[in-house]
PADO-457710 format. One record per residue: residue number from 0; x, y, z of N, C-alpha, C in turn; chain. Coordinates in steps of 0.001 Angstrom, whole numbers, plus 500000, padded with zeros to 6 digits. Layout:
% residues N
<r i="NUM" n_c1="X" n_c2="Y" n_c3="Z" ca_c1="X" ca_c2="Y" ca_c3="Z" c_c1="X" c_c2="Y" c_c3="Z" ch="A"/>
...
% end
This chain:
% residues 78
<r i="0" n_c1="989601" n_c2="923030" n_c3="747191" ca_c1="988890" ca_c2="922684" ca_c3="746090" c_c1="988586" c_c2="924151" c_c3="745368" ch="A"/>
<r i="1" n_c1="988340" n_c2="925271" n_c3="746098" ca_c1="988475" ca_c2="926551" ca_c3="745213" c_c1="989514" c_c2="926759" c_c3="744780" ch="A"/>
<r i="2" n_c1="990783" n_c2="926638" n_c3="745516" ca_c1="991969" ca_c2="927003" ca_c3="744873" c_c1="992089" c_c2="926076" c_c3="743470" ch="A"/>
<r i="3" n_c1="991812" n_c2="924941" n_c3="743599" ca_c1="992125" ca_c2="924150" ca_c3="742208" c_c1="991068" c_c2="924636" c_c3="741421" ch="A"/>
<r i="4" n_c1="990006" n_c2="924839" n_c3="741480" ca_c1="989055" ca_c2="925633" ca_c3="740597" c_c1="989575" c_c2="926744" c_c3="739799" ch="A"/>
<r i="5" n_c1="990222" n_c2="927649" n_c3="740693" ca_c1="990724" ca_c2="929034" ca_c3="740430" c_c1="991935" c_c2="928779" c_c3="739367" ch="A"/>
<r i="6" n_c1="992924" n_c2="927739" n_c3="739858" ca_c1="993991" ca_c2="927211" ca_c3="738915" c_c1="993583" c_c2="927011" c_c3="737658" ch="A"/>
<r i="7" n_c1="992440" n_c2="926288" n_c3="737488" ca_c1="991784" ca_c2="925725" ca_c3="736368" c_c1="990944" c_c2="926653" c_c3="735357" ch="A"/>
<r i="8" n_c1="990998" n_c2="927806" n_c3="736023" ca_c1="990333" ca_c2="928938" ca_c3="735386" c_c1="988728" c_c2="928768" c_c3="735313" ch="A"/>
<r i="9" n_c1="988198" n_c2="928002" n_c3="736286" ca_c1="986874" ca_c2="927982" ca_c3="736393" c_c1="986064" c_c2="929077" c_c3="737449" ch="A"/>
<r i="10" n_c1="986847" n_c2="929624" n_c3="738178" ca_c1="986288" ca_c2="930928" ca_c3="739210" c_c1="987210" c_c2="931734" c_c3="739000" ch="A"/>
<r i="11" n_c1="986732" n_c2="933035" n_c3="739498" ca_c1="987588" ca_c2="934147" ca_c3="739721" c_c1="987074" c_c2="934523" c_c3="741376" ch="A"/>
<r i="12" n_c1="987817" n_c2="935212" n_c3="742183" ca_c1="987520" ca_c2="935735" ca_c3="743456" c_c1="987744" c_c2="937311" c_c3="743376" ch="A"/>
<r i="13" n_c1="986831" n_c2="938001" n_c3="744053" ca_c1="987082" ca_c2="939178" ca_c3="743963" c_c1="986531" c_c2="939496" c_c3="745626" ch="A"/>
<r i="14" n_c1="987203" n_c2="940789" n_c3="746064" ca_c1="986784" ca_c2="940958" ca_c3="747430" c_c1="985458" c_c2="941889" c_c3="747473" ch="A"/>
<r i="15" n_c1="984610" n_c2="941731" n_c3="748269" ca_c1="983341" ca_c2="942388" ca_c3="748259" c_c1="983787" c_c2="944318" c_c3="748577" ch="A"/>
<r i="16" n_c1="983455" n_c2="944609" n_c3="747857" ca_c1="983482" ca_c2="946439" ca_c3="748294" c_c1="982936" c_c2="946873" c_c3="749171" ch="A"/>
<r i="17" n_c1="981540" n_c2="946235" n_c3="749559" ca_c1="980777" ca_c2="946585" ca_c3="750671" c_c1="981120" c_c2="946084" c_c3="752039" ch="A"/>
<r i="18" n_c1="981809" n_c2="944822" n_c3="751948" ca_c1="982165" ca_c2="944109" ca_c3="753290" c_c1="983498" c_c2="943438" c_c3="752909" ch="A"/>
<r i="19" n_c1="984679" n_c2="944139" n_c3="753260" ca_c1="985876" ca_c2="943472" ca_c3="753017" c_c1="986227" c_c2="942106" c_c3="753491" ch="A"/>
<r i="20" n_c1="985260" n_c2="941665" n_c3="754293" ca_c1="985447" ca_c2="940172" ca_c3="754958" c_c1="985196" c_c2="939334" c_c3="754041" ch="A"/>
<r i="21" n_c1="984316" n_c2="939715" n_c3="753079" ca_c1="983903" ca_c2="938590" ca_c3="752351" c_c1="984468" c_c2="938755" c_c3="750898" ch="A"/>
<r i="22" n_c1="984576" n_c2="937545" n_c3="750415" ca_c1="985213" ca_c2="937321" ca_c3="749251" c_c1="984082" c_c2="936519" c_c3="748348" ch="A"/>
<r i="23" n_c1="983989" n_c2="937238" n_c3="746891" ca_c1="982696" ca_c2="937013" ca_c3="745867" c_c1="983625" c_c2="936152" c_c3="744989" ch="A"/>
<r i="24" n_c1="982660" n_c2="935060" n_c3="744902" ca_c1="983239" ca_c2="933756" ca_c3="743744" c_c1="982370" c_c2="934147" c_c3="742481" ch="A"/>
<r i="25" n_c1="982847" n_c2="934044" n_c3="741268" ca_c1="982254" ca_c2="934335" ca_c3="739953" c_c1="982988" c_c2="933078" c_c3="739208" ch="A"/>
<r i="26" n_c1="981757" n_c2="932452" n_c3="738353" ca_c1="982248" ca_c2="931597" ca_c3="737431" c_c1="982658" c_c2="932292" c_c3="735972" ch="A"/>
<r i="27" n_c1="983482" n_c2="931680" n_c3="735563" ca_c1="984122" ca_c2="932360" ca_c3="734374" c_c1="983675" c_c2="931877" c_c3="732972" ch="A"/>
<r i="28" n_c1="984143" n_c2="932489" n_c3="731841" ca_c1="983473" ca_c2="931943" ca_c3="730694" c_c1="983743" c_c2="930504" c_c3="730360" ch="A"/>
<r i="29" n_c1="984927" n_c2="930160" n_c3="730845" ca_c1="985209" ca_c2="928727" ca_c3="730702" c_c1="984082" c_c2="927756" c_c3="731467" ch="A"/>
<r i="30" n_c1="983885" n_c2="928108" n_c3="732519" ca_c1="983029" ca_c2="927313" ca_c3="733487" c_c1="981628" c_c2="927586" c_c3="732723" ch="A"/>
<r i="31" n_c1="981204" n_c2="928522" n_c3="732232" ca_c1="979985" ca_c2="928535" ca_c3="731555" c_c1="979973" c_c2="927864" c_c3="730245" ch="A"/>
<r i="32" n_c1="980823" n_c2="927824" n_c3="729554" ca_c1="981326" ca_c2="926897" ca_c3="728449" c_c1="981124" c_c2="925427" c_c3="728943" ch="A"/>
<r i="33" n_c1="981616" n_c2="925117" n_c3="729953" ca_c1="981503" ca_c2="923845" ca_c3="730344" c_c1="980285" c_c2="923273" c_c3="730733" ch="A"/>
<r i="34" n_c1="979411" n_c2="924344" n_c3="731411" ca_c1="977950" ca_c2="923836" ca_c3="731767" c_c1="977171" c_c2="923479" c_c3="730582" ch="A"/>
<r i="35" n_c1="977329" n_c2="924485" n_c3="729546" ca_c1="976466" ca_c2="923910" ca_c3="727873" c_c1="976844" c_c2="922599" c_c3="727704" ch="A"/>
<r i="36" n_c1="978118" n_c2="922276" n_c3="727865" ca_c1="978699" ca_c2="920639" ca_c3="727409" c_c1="978056" c_c2="919772" c_c3="728400" ch="A"/>
<r i="37" n_c1="978053" n_c2="920031" n_c3="729456" ca_c1="977474" ca_c2="919039" ca_c3="730935" c_c1="975814" c_c2="918933" c_c3="730645" ch="A"/>
<r i="38" n_c1="975213" n_c2="920090" n_c3="730186" ca_c1="973666" ca_c2="920173" ca_c3="729886" c_c1="973523" c_c2="919085" c_c3="728927" ch="A"/>
<r i="39" n_c1="974199" n_c2="919383" n_c3="727651" ca_c1="974041" ca_c2="918489" ca_c3="726412" c_c1="974480" c_c2="917053" c_c3="726667" ch="A"/>
<r i="40" n_c1="975160" n_c2="916550" n_c3="727538" ca_c1="975649" ca_c2="915607" ca_c3="727990" c_c1="974410" c_c2="914925" c_c3="728743" ch="A"/>
<r i="41" n_c1="973966" n_c2="915575" n_c3="729870" ca_c1="972869" ca_c2="915325" ca_c3="730628" c_c1="971752" c_c2="915010" c_c3="730179" ch="A"/>
<r i="42" n_c1="971217" n_c2="916203" n_c3="729148" ca_c1="970142" ca_c2="915615" ca_c3="728308" c_c1="970202" c_c2="914382" c_c3="727417" ch="A"/>
<r i="43" n_c1="971266" n_c2="914149" n_c3="726763" ca_c1="971445" ca_c2="912744" ca_c3="726321" c_c1="971369" c_c2="911789" c_c3="727016" ch="A"/>
<r i="44" n_c1="971655" n_c2="911729" n_c3="728179" ca_c1="971799" ca_c2="910469" ca_c3="729060" c_c1="970110" c_c2="910405" c_c3="729503" ch="A"/>
<r i="45" n_c1="969412" n_c2="911283" n_c3="729652" ca_c1="968163" ca_c2="911380" ca_c3="730089" c_c1="967430" c_c2="910617" c_c3="729046" ch="A"/>
<r i="46" n_c1="967781" n_c2="911073" n_c3="727845" ca_c1="967104" ca_c2="910285" ca_c3="726667" c_c1="967245" c_c2="909069" c_c3="726577" ch="A"/>
<r i="47" n_c1="968406" n_c2="908507" n_c3="727163" ca_c1="968744" ca_c2="907056" ca_c3="727076" c_c1="967941" c_c2="906220" c_c3="728217" ch="A"/>
<r i="48" n_c1="967935" n_c2="906683" n_c3="729470" ca_c1="967458" ca_c2="905923" ca_c3="730666" c_c1="966174" c_c2="906242" c_c3="730640" ch="A"/>
<r i="49" n_c1="965456" n_c2="907334" n_c3="730302" ca_c1="964008" ca_c2="907468" ca_c3="730194" c_c1="963439" c_c2="907017" c_c3="728951" ch="A"/>
<r i="50" n_c1="964088" n_c2="906194" n_c3="727969" ca_c1="963363" ca_c2="905948" ca_c3="726726" c_c1="962291" c_c2="904756" c_c3="727490" ch="A"/>
<r i="51" n_c1="961148" n_c2="905078" n_c3="726665" ca_c1="959861" ca_c2="904428" ca_c3="726852" c_c1="959005" c_c2="904920" c_c3="728085" ch="A"/>
<r i="52" n_c1="959601" n_c2="905951" n_c3="728959" ca_c1="958865" ca_c2="906494" ca_c3="729831" c_c1="957909" c_c2="907386" c_c3="729477" ch="A"/>
<r i="53" n_c1="956727" n_c2="907587" n_c3="729941" ca_c1="955761" ca_c2="908684" ca_c3="729729" c_c1="956403" c_c2="909508" c_c3="730730" ch="A"/>
<r i="54" n_c1="956063" n_c2="911198" n_c3="730493" ca_c1="956412" ca_c2="912011" ca_c3="731019" c_c1="955702" c_c2="911974" c_c3="732587" ch="A"/>
<r i="55" n_c1="954633" n_c2="911504" n_c3="732398" ca_c1="954076" ca_c2="911123" ca_c3="733966" c_c1="954654" c_c2="910073" c_c3="734844" ch="A"/>
<r i="56" n_c1="955679" n_c2="909174" n_c3="734202" ca_c1="956062" ca_c2="908201" ca_c3="734826" c_c1="957490" c_c2="909053" c_c3="735370" ch="A"/>
<r i="57" n_c1="958058" n_c2="909900" n_c3="734613" ca_c1="959353" ca_c2="910460" ca_c3="734852" c_c1="959061" c_c2="911348" c_c3="735955" ch="A"/>
<r i="58" n_c1="958145" n_c2="911932" n_c3="736121" ca_c1="958054" ca_c2="912977" ca_c3="737255" c_c1="957770" c_c2="912249" c_c3="738241" ch="A"/>
<r i="59" n_c1="956676" n_c2="911083" n_c3="738206" ca_c1="956483" ca_c2="910316" ca_c3="739480" c_c1="957643" c_c2="909500" c_c3="740224" ch="A"/>
<r i="60" n_c1="958915" n_c2="909098" n_c3="739234" ca_c1="959759" ca_c2="908438" ca_c3="739594" c_c1="960778" c_c2="909539" c_c3="740344" ch="A"/>
<r i="61" n_c1="960997" n_c2="910586" n_c3="739691" ca_c1="962109" ca_c2="911727" ca_c3="740405" c_c1="961371" c_c2="912178" c_c3="741649" ch="A"/>
<r i="62" n_c1="959939" n_c2="912182" n_c3="741745" ca_c1="959433" ca_c2="912431" ca_c3="742978" c_c1="959716" c_c2="911565" c_c3="743908" ch="A"/>
<r i="63" n_c1="959785" n_c2="910128" n_c3="743721" ca_c1="960249" ca_c2="909242" ca_c3="744728" c_c1="961603" c_c2="909350" c_c3="745073" ch="A"/>
<r i="64" n_c1="962626" n_c2="909668" n_c3="744004" ca_c1="964020" ca_c2="909669" ca_c3="744377" c_c1="964245" c_c2="911196" c_c3="745356" ch="A"/>
<r i="65" n_c1="963349" n_c2="912221" n_c3="745035" ca_c1="963489" ca_c2="913260" ca_c3="746224" c_c1="962982" c_c2="912835" c_c3="747554" ch="A"/>
<r i="66" n_c1="961911" n_c2="911900" n_c3="747437" ca_c1="961689" ca_c2="911592" ca_c3="749025" c_c1="962737" c_c2="910686" c_c3="749476" ch="A"/>
<r i="67" n_c1="963275" n_c2="909728" n_c3="748631" ca_c1="964355" ca_c2="909032" ca_c3="749379" c_c1="965459" c_c2="909745" c_c3="749918" ch="A"/>
<r i="68" n_c1="966018" n_c2="910848" n_c3="748931" ca_c1="966973" ca_c2="911773" ca_c3="749568" c_c1="966509" c_c2="912506" c_c3="750655" ch="A"/>
<r i="69" n_c1="965271" n_c2="912957" n_c3="750788" ca_c1="964699" ca_c2="913745" ca_c3="752217" c_c1="964951" c_c2="912637" c_c3="753134" ch="A"/>
<r i="70" n_c1="964500" n_c2="911263" n_c3="753082" ca_c1="964628" ca_c2="910178" ca_c3="754468" c_c1="966127" c_c2="910086" c_c3="754574" ch="A"/>
<r i="71" n_c1="967066" n_c2="910071" n_c3="753491" ca_c1="968322" ca_c2="909948" ca_c3="753967" c_c1="969060" c_c2="911190" c_c3="754686" ch="A"/>
<r i="72" n_c1="968494" n_c2="912266" n_c3="754219" ca_c1="969097" ca_c2="913642" ca_c3="754887" c_c1="968459" c_c2="913461" c_c3="756290" ch="A"/>
<r i="73" n_c1="967149" n_c2="913020" n_c3="756384" ca_c1="966882" ca_c2="913230" ca_c3="757753" c_c1="967054" c_c2="912071" c_c3="758999" ch="A"/>
<r i="74" n_c1="967767" n_c2="910920" n_c3="757897" ca_c1="968090" ca_c2="909831" ca_c3="758793" c_c1="969701" c_c2="910419" c_c3="759322" ch="A"/>
<r i="75" n_c1="970313" n_c2="911300" n_c3="758620" ca_c1="971582" ca_c2="911696" ca_c3="759433" c_c1="971391" c_c2="912613" c_c3="760449" ch="A"/>
<r i="76" n_c1="970373" n_c2="913378" n_c3="760609" ca_c1="970055" ca_c2="913970" ca_c3="761624" c_c1="969517" c_c2="913607" c_c3="763022" ch="A"/>
<r i="77" n_c1="969081" n_c2="912254" n_c3="762836" ca_c1="968551" ca_c2="911339" ca_c3="763950" c_c1="969564" c_c2="910960" c_c3="764918" ch="A"/>
% end
């Protein structure tokens, strides 16, 4: 996956100067620009599916989703 991201120009790799065993990954400018687009799309989708919800309802709903996620993560560990 990292190879594909590197070939697509989304990341660059550099060897750590302190510890030559480590490879450091950095997002490229192209990746940062895509994040801005992603954030815009995400905000637009949020406006669509949260239409008519109060801020309190959104917070409550998302807290339920977090609890469900934790339950699912715990289930894998059992």
